[in-house]
NUTOR-487470 format. One record per atom (N, C-alpha, C): residue in one letter; x, y, z. Coordinates in steps of 0.05 Angstrom, whole numbers, plus 5000, padded with zeros to 4 digits. Layout:
// NUTOR-487470
aXYZ...
This chain:
// NUTOR-487470
m383280291665m384580441665m386580511649l387480801650l389180811614l392480691627q392780671604q394780451595q397980661602v399980711615v402380741621v404780881606s403580661573s404880721559s404381011550n402180971539n400281251540n401081581554i401881511579i401181661601i403681731592r406881631586r408981651583r409081781553e408381711533e408281831512e406482081500q403182151526q401482321509q400782421541k402482501555k404382691573k401282861577e402183021566e402383261569e398883391546n398583201532n396283151517n392983011533y394982861548y392482751572y391082871589i394482991608i393083261629i391783521612q392383601599q389983771572q386883541571a387383441568a384583281558a382183311587l384583211605l382683241628l381583341645k382383651636k381983891640k379283911640k377683741616k375583691608k373683711635r374983521649r373583341669r373683581699n375283741688n376383851709n377883741735f380583481715f381083351740f383683411732d385783511754d388883501748d390383271756a391683221735a392482971725a395983031734q397583321736q399683351727q401283171754e400083241781e402083041802e401382661792i399482651792i398682291795i399982261772f400182321751f402082301719f405282201736d405382481747d407882531750d409182091783e407182181791e408481971808e409181681797i406881701776i405381371762i407881321745l409781501730l410981511718l414281451730q415381521749q416881581787q416481121787l414481131794l413380841800l414480711764d414380871751d413680511733d416480571724e418380881722e420780761730e423280641739m422480611760m422680341787m421279981784r419280121774r418579851762r420979771739r420879861713r422679781698r425079691698s426279861719s429379931742s429179591751t427079501780t427479331789t426479081773q424879041746q425078941730q427378731712t428878921710t431478851688t433578781708k433778871738k435678751757k434478531762l431878401764l431178151775l431177981741d432078161716d431877921701d434977791706n436578101706n439378011700n439977771719t440077821753t440177741772t438577311759l436077331758l435677091746l438276901724a437777161709a440477041684a441876971693e443277121711e446477011725e445576761739s443376751754s443576501784s443476251760n441876351734n441576041716n443776011706k445576201694k448476191681k449975961704l449576021734l450875811750l450675651752s447975641754s446675441764s448475141744k448875321707k449475141705k452674971693e454275161706e456275151709e456174981739i454575041753i455674851773i455174381773g452574551752g453374241752g454974151733q456474271718q457674121702q460674111723l461974271739l462974271752l463174081771f460473891785f460473691811f460573371791k459273501760k460673191733k463273181734n464573471730n468473331723n469373331751g467873311776g469173321804g470973441803e469673731806e470574071816e468874091845k468873831857k467473931881k467774251898q469274281910q470474511912q469574801899k469874801866k470075091856k466775001852a466474811858a461874751857a461074951880n461574831904n459774921933n461175291928l464475351912l464375591927l462075821907l461275741877l458175851854l456375711878k456475551885k453675511901k453175681929e454575841939e454975931960e453176341947k455476281911k453976561905k452076541899t449976381889t447876331875t445676461905g446676221918g444676341940g443676601956r446376871948r446677051946r444177181923l445477051907l442177191881l441277091880k439576761892k436376721898k436976981915e437277071944e435477261955e435377561949n437077591925n437377791915n434777711897s434277641885s431777551865s429777581885k429877421906k426377531935k425077851932n427877841938n428478211942n427178401921y428278341893y427478441879y424078381861s423478121863s420378031863s418978261875e419678181908e418278361923e417878621923l420078671916l420279011912l417379111884l418278961865l416778891827l413978901841a412478711857a410678671860a408578891877n410378941898n409979301913n409079561888t411679571880t411379821861t408479751841i408479501826i405679531811i403679571832v403379441845v401479491869v400279731881e402879921891e402080261884e401780301859m402980271837m402480361805m399580361795e398280151803e395580011803e393580161817k393580221838k392480431865k392180611852h393980781847h395281051821h393181031797l392780861786l391080921754l388580871763y388780641789y386080581785y384480901784t384881131801t383881431808t384181611792i385181511767i384981731745i382581601722p381281791714p378681661702p380281741679n376781571653n378281581634n378381971607i379481871583i380982071586i378482271556p377682451560p375082481543p374982491511h373582451507h373882431477h373982721465e375082791431e374782981422e372483171433a370183131418a367883161424a366383251441v367883141469v365483261482v367583471498p364583661503p365383961510p365183951543a367084111544a367384261571a365384371586g365084251616g363784231623g363784201663v362484391669v361284211710v360484111712s357584141704s355083961713s353183901688e351783821698e349583781681e348083961660d348784081670d347884451661d348484481635d352384431633d353184471616d352084281584n351983981590n351683861573n349084011549e350983861511e350583881497e348883911490e344883891484e342783821470e343983671433v342883551432v344783421398v341883361377y339383281390y337383231381y335183161399k332283231391k329983251400k327683141381e325482991385e324782861378e321182801395g319782871376g317082811391g315883131403d312883041398d311283261411d310283271426v311183441451v309683411492v307383441488p305483171496p302083121481p301683411515v299083471509v297483671515v295283471532l294883421558l294583291572l291083611591a289883361602a287883521612a288883641629e286383741653e286983991666e285783731695g288183771719g288083491735g289283301726s291483311710s293483101701s295283071727l295982651726l297282681763l299482541748p301782671764p304782481755p304282211772h306882031764h306081771755h305281661778w306681691813w306581531825w302581651836e302681811828e299581861833e297981751822l297481681800l296781461773l296981231785a299481111786a299780801797a297880781828k297380951847k295680841882k292680931855k291780991836k289681151832k288580961826y290780751797y289580451784y291480271796d291980251822d292180071835d294879841826i296480031814i298779761794i300579931796i302079991820i304680001831i304580081855d305779951878d304979961913d307380111924f308180361920f311080451947f310980241971e307780351979e308080302010e307980002016l307179892003l307379662003l309979501998g311979661984g314479541977g316779671998n316279832005n317280022033n317479782062k313879722057k313979502082k315879262078i315579132058i316778852049i319978882058s321279192041s325279192037s326079492045g323679662042g324079912042g324180172014a323680312035a322980562001a325980521980g324780501961g325380411935g325980121919f323280081928f323379811926f319979691916p319079851899p315879871893p315579611886v312279461888v310879271869v308479301861y310379191836y307879151805y306478931809k303579031806k300878891814k299878951785g298278641779g296078701767g297778751724k295378971729k296879051687k299679231704g299479391721g301679391722g304579321728a305679001731a306078821731a305778611695r303678731685r304478591650r306578831640l304578991641l306379321628l308579191634q310179231657q313479211673q313878981640r313178691634r314478421639r313378521607a312478641597a311178661569a313078841555l314979001569l316779171559l319979111558i319878971582i322378771580i322078581546t319278401547t319178261530t320578441500y318378801512y319978891480y321678991471f324379061491f326279151495f327078911478l327878551496l329378531485l328778251466d326578271449d325478261419d326778381400k327278741408k328078971392k330278871388a332578821412a335378771407a335878541400v334278441404v335278031388v334178141349e333178341345e332278271320e334378411308a335678681329a337078851322a340278611309g339978411327g342178271318g344878231345y343178251357y344078231394y344077961407t345977751410t345677511439t344277661464e342177401468e341977491489e342777281506f342677401532f344377251553f341677321589q341877041600q342177131627q344677021644l344277211662l346177301686l345977191699p348577231715p348577251754p347777631762l346177611782l345777851781l348478011824m349777821816m351577811848m354377741824v356977921830v359177871812v361577951831n363277791821n366077771845n367278091845e369278081857e371378371865e372578421837a374478161829a374978271798a373078361779s370878291777s368778331760s367578681761g368278741789g367379081788g369879261780y372479021793y373579241781y374379241752g373779081728g374379111707g372979161701t370779161695t368279521685t369079851703g370179771721g371580021735g369080091750q366779911757q364980101781q366379991816l369979871818l370379931840l373080021821p373680241840p372580231866p371880621859d371680621838d370080851831d366980911858k365980681842k362080671858k362980381874e364580461895e363580171910e361080301940g361180591960g359980661957g356680531951q356080531918q354480521918q352280251902m354280041919m354379791905m352979711927y351679461931y350879261951y352079051954h353979071981h355778881975h355578671996i354978431990i355178212008i357178012011t357778112042t360278182054t361377832065a359877722068a359177432081a361777212054d361077342032d361477152009d362977421990d363377631996d364677821985d363877781963l361677901954l360077861928l358278211919y358178291892y356578471895y354178461872m351878581887m349578631865m350578791841i349578681823i350078801801i348679031803p349879311793p348579631781p347279601763t348479451746t347779301705t349079101699a347179121686a346978761666a351278841646e351979061652e353579231637e355979011647v356779041674v358278841699v358578571687p356478391675p356978111690p356977981655i356778171637i356678081605i359578101600t360578391607t363378581592t364378271600n364678161636n366478121646n367277751645m364477721627m364477371608m366877431590f368777631586f370777611559f372777751576r372477751603r374877871613r377677621613g379977651613g382477591606g382077321574n380977491563n380077311527n382377421514l382077451487l384677411461l383177341435l381877631423l380577591407l381177451382g379477381364g381177411327g379977621318e380277671289e378577841269e376677731274k375977511275k372777361252k371777451276d372777451313d370377461325d367877771331f369777841305f367978211316f365178181282p362778331306p364478501318p361978251343i361678361371i360478191392i358678361400t356678261404t354478471403t351978221428c351178361446c350678191474c348578371485t346078201493t344778381510t342978191534g342178421545g340878211567g338478361589y336778211598y335078371623y336978221652t336078411673t336478371695t335878591712p334978561734p333878831758p336878851768c336979111774c339479271776c338579371806f341879391812f340879511857f342479641853r341779911865r344180121876r342580261905r345080241914r344480411933r342880811946e344180881921e344581161914e343381201942a345481251950a345981361974a346781761977g344681801989g344682121992g342982251973s340282011962s339382131946s335382261953y335582521947y333182551967y331382771955g328882871958g327383151946g326282951926a323583051918a321583061897a322682931875h324683021870h325982921854h325682661841v327082541869v327482201875v324382061879r321782291879r318982101879r318981981862g317181831878g315481471860g317481361835l317781431812l320681101804l322681261782n322481511803n324581661787n328381601797r327881491821r330181381822r329881201848l331180861838l329580701854l333080521861h331680381891h334680211889h334779931874q332179941871q331679541850q330179691826f331379581811f330079721775f330679601757d328879501739d329179321708d331179471690k332379311679k332679471659k334179191641v334779311605v335579251579v337979341584e340879241572e342879181562e343979221542l344979341523l345779251512l349479301505v351179161505v353879181505v355579001486r356879181471r358479141446r362479211445i362878921442i366379011435i366678911415e368379201399e369279211377e372879321376k373579271348k375679291337k375579651341p379279761347p378380181356p377480231334e377380181307e376480341279e373880371279d372280121298d369480111290d367880161321s368680321333s368080321365s364880611351y366280791338y364181001339y362480971317a363780871302a360280861279a358480651301a359580341320a357680271328a357480331349l357480651363l356280731390l353680861379n354281061351n351981111336n349380991323g350880801324g348280501311g347280491337m348280451369m346980401389m345180561378v345980981381v344581111382v341681071370e340981061351e339980991327e337980841340h338080441344h336780381363h335280401381i336180621389i334680681424i332580961405k333581071388k332481301378k329481151360s330380851356s327580661344s325880651369l327780551386l326380371406l323280651413l324280961418l322881181430l320381241411k322081231386k319781251352k317281131350e317280721362e316280681364e313580631397l315480781407l313280841438l311781081431k313281261426k311581521417k311881731436l313981721447l314981891477l316482031462p316282441470p318082561462p321082511472y322882491464y325982561480y328082751460r329382681483r332982901480r334182671463i336382771464i339882721468i340382821474l343382811495l344782991507l348082881503n349183041500n353282921501n352883021514l354382991539l354683041566l358383111569c358283291579c360683471580c362083281609g364183431603g366383331620g366083271638g364683491657g364683471682g361583271703d360283181675d357683091682d359282741675l361182651649l361782411644l362682211663g362782001658g362081671673g365281701678f365781631690f368681481706f369981451680t367681171677t368980951649t370281091632s367781201617s367281371600s368781581581a369181451543a370581611533a368081851519m365581711521m362881891505m361581851509t359881921522t356481821522t354682071523y352381921516y350282091491y348681921510d345982171536d344082071551d341782151529f339582041536f336881981532f334382071553e334582171547e331882331568e329382411553v325982261580v323882331557v323082591565f320782711563f319582821581f317582731595s317582881618s314382851634s312782981625t310582951624t309983251615t309283301642a307083211657a305583131696a307683261710q310283121707q312783301720q314183631703d312883591689d314183761674d316983891671r319183571662r321583531670r322683341645w325183351638w325583081633w327482981643l327382631636l327882411653l330682291634e331982281654e333881911638e332681761630i333481641612i332581271617i334781221603s336781201593s338681251577s340981361575s342481141576s346681241576s347381051556v348181281528v349981031507v352281081513s355280931517s356581101519s359480811508n361581001498n363080851488n366880941516f367480621516f369680691539f371780621520e372480651497e375980601481e377380391490t378980411499t380580221517t381080161555f379680381561f378480341601f377780151596q375880001604q375179751613q376679541597a377579451578a379079311559a380979291575n382979471579n385279471592n386079431625r383879431644r383379291666r382378971664l380779061647l380278701634l381978531624k383578651623k386378561603k384678281569l383078521556l381978421536l382778461508r384078341498r385978361484r385478191452y384978341420y385678151396y387678261377k387877961364k389577961348k388478071330d390878271308d389778461290d391478351273a390178431238a391478301212a395378291218e396178451226e399778371233e399478141259n397878061250n398577871287n398777981317n398978221312n400178271347n396778431356k398878451383k395578361399k396178721409q392678741408q391479021418q388579061435l389279231445l386879281469l384579421446v380879341461v378479241447v377479541455h376279541439h373979831466h371779671460t370379671487t368079701499t365779861492l362579801500l361280031491l359479941504n357180081520n354279941525n351580191525g348880051533g346580341535g344980191546s344480341554s340880221568s338180221547a337179911536a335580031524a333579901531l331679951538l332480101561l332080051589a331880291614a331880241642a328380361644l327880141649l325280181655l322780301668p324180401689p322380561717p321080921696r323181021689r323281301691r320681261655v321581001644v319680981604v316980881617m317180851633m314080721655m312780921659a313781121682a312681381689a312481541662g315081571638g313481811631g310581571606i311281311606i308081241591i304681331602l306481281632l303081321649l303681621657e305081781654e303482091650e303282171621n304482071609n302782241577n301982081574y300981911556y299281701548y296781761579q296881861600q293381861610q291682041603t288881891601t285682111586t284882121616p282182261610p280482201627p279181881635d278781791616d277581461608d279881331627g282781371625g285281241638g287481181620i289281071628i292281101617i292580851594k292680981569k292680891533k295880781536i295480511530i298080261517i298880421500p301080401498p302780571464p302780311446e301580351431e300780111399e302179861399v303879961400v307579751396v307079601418l304979581447l306379511454l303479201470i300979361460i299079201456i299678951460p300778741434p300378561422p302178361462y303978481464y305578391484y303178421505t301578611517t300578681544t298278531545g296678521531g294878341523g291678551526f292178911522f290879071531f291679381531d288979491514d289979731512d289279931518i289079901552i288780131571i287780021590i289080171613i289780151639i286980351654d284680311655d282180351671d280980231697
């Protein structure tokens, strides 16, 4: 969430910046600053009351020691009133902070100055494009038909077991899926990322820490009996490993990777564009997470972009990179690049990765700080990116690598699959 001190100091700049998101912050900023004034005033009253109470307690002790019991008892009555006042101030302070945080949790991150203004995905800015779109033979099929033809993904069986959006990978389909996961992890580790195996369920504090709560509460699977949430991305458990930490200069950069299944309700998603692997409730993904000093975070973002570009080059999939506009930018992000692969059989672009810099937005919720060279405590910058999300990569491979003889395997994956064609 945003820092109140920054809202106070940069109120007008923030209001203008949030207009890129089509978010009018004037009224809510005024309410937050009023609550902050009340918080500071109440904190001062509480501090003064506690100081006076402590002073009187020392005087009472001295009076009893000197045998002046009557004077001591009179002061004890006064301390009783002060204790009651301090209790009231403490309750008011706590309630004010809760109310202020409720407001703060509803405000999205401030977009970076390089984020274009816009309302929807139609206003995203294409910044890079690479790869040739293959020319497929007549009668080429979309991936869901290829999956059935070669018996490698069974959507109906998944529907029988769990419901729509839970595919079953079979035979060479399962082996290709496993190959992709291992390949992506190997490349991340080669690039210097430390691999983690992570819990698939997180508590409420973790959801708030990375910003999924309360913004995406309706999209997360909630296990109410235990008050746990199924993770929508490995970003949540990885980033929350550092929640509440105070880092030193020597700790940077922190670079983490992890493979997890991901779970998303995707409520309200219907139509042909979500068919097959295009949108699922459960899917596999390899995630990258970085924790950086503020001055290094955008260089780190560019490095993550280059890493993902290298994966797609090796897979020889045609792709493009979009700089998301304010209207399409995620709630917690200051800047996001989306990677999309071209699905030749579907004749459209499919998102396969988002790479984002959250600046201090998550760190403020996480209370994740570091001591700088002057020994001052500063909030870190957090970043993450998919490297990569498997379903649409799988769709891209099946569709773009199909031939009359079968589906060829990208050369870089053959050592992982142990076969070079699905036929």
